[in-house]
N, C-alpha and C positions, 0 to 999 in steps of 0.2 A: 498519376491520376488513379484514384480508386475505381474499382468496377461499380457499375450501377447498383445502388442499394447497399453498398458497403461503406462504413464510416471509417475514415482514416484516423488512427489514434496516435497521439504524440506522447512521448515519455517526458514527464516533468519531474525534476528532482524536488524533494520537499525535506524539511527538517522534522524530525520526530523526537518527541520526549518519551523515553521508555524507562522501564525498570527491569531488573534482572532477578529472577527467582533464585533461591539457593542452589537449585540443580542446573542453573545456567540458562533456563528458558527466558527469552526476551519477551516482554509484555509492552507493546506500544500503548501510550496513554494519551498523547496529543499530537496533532499534525499541524505544522505551521507552513502555510502557503508562501510562495516567493514574495507576495505583496504584503506579508505580515499578518494576514488573517489566521486565526487559530481555531481548530475544532477539537473538542474532547472526543476521545474514543470511549464509547460507553461499554463496549465489550468486544473481546476477540472471540469470534465464532469458530474459526478454523485456521489452520496453517498447513501449507503443503509446498513441495517442490514440484517443478514442472516435469511430468512424465515424458513429454514430447519436445522439450526445450522451447516451448512457445513463449516463455519468459525466463529472465535471469534470476537466480537466487531463490528466495522464499516468498510465497504469496500469503499474506494475512487477509482473511475475510473478516472485516471489522464492522461494527455498528456505530454509525455517526448520525446523530439527529434522527434516530429510528430507522435509518436506511442502511442496507448492506452495501459496503464498498470494498474495493480491493486496494491493498497497500503492499508494496513490494520492498524487499530488502536484499541488496546484493553487496556482500561484504559490509563495509561501514556506510554505504550509501543507501538512502531510501528514495523511492519514486512512486508515482502514480501514472496511469494512462488517462489522457483527456482527449475528447473529440475536437 
C-alpha cells in the first residue's frame, strides 16, 4: 500500500511506431495503447538514461496532444507508467 499522498504507478507495455535517423537515433512517432487507441507524438523534447536507476532503459519526454509525457524504451520493449 502506498504511503499517504503518494500515487502508485504501474508499468504498462505499449506499441510504438518509430523511425531511425541515419546516425541510429530512434524517433518515436506514434503510441498504441493495449486497447488499440493511437496517439501521435508531435515532438520528442528530450531523451535520457536514468542516473539513479529509477527507471529501465531510455526515457523520452514527448509531446502528445500538447502535453508533455514520458515514454520509456528498454531494449526492444516500450512502456509507460500510469496511476
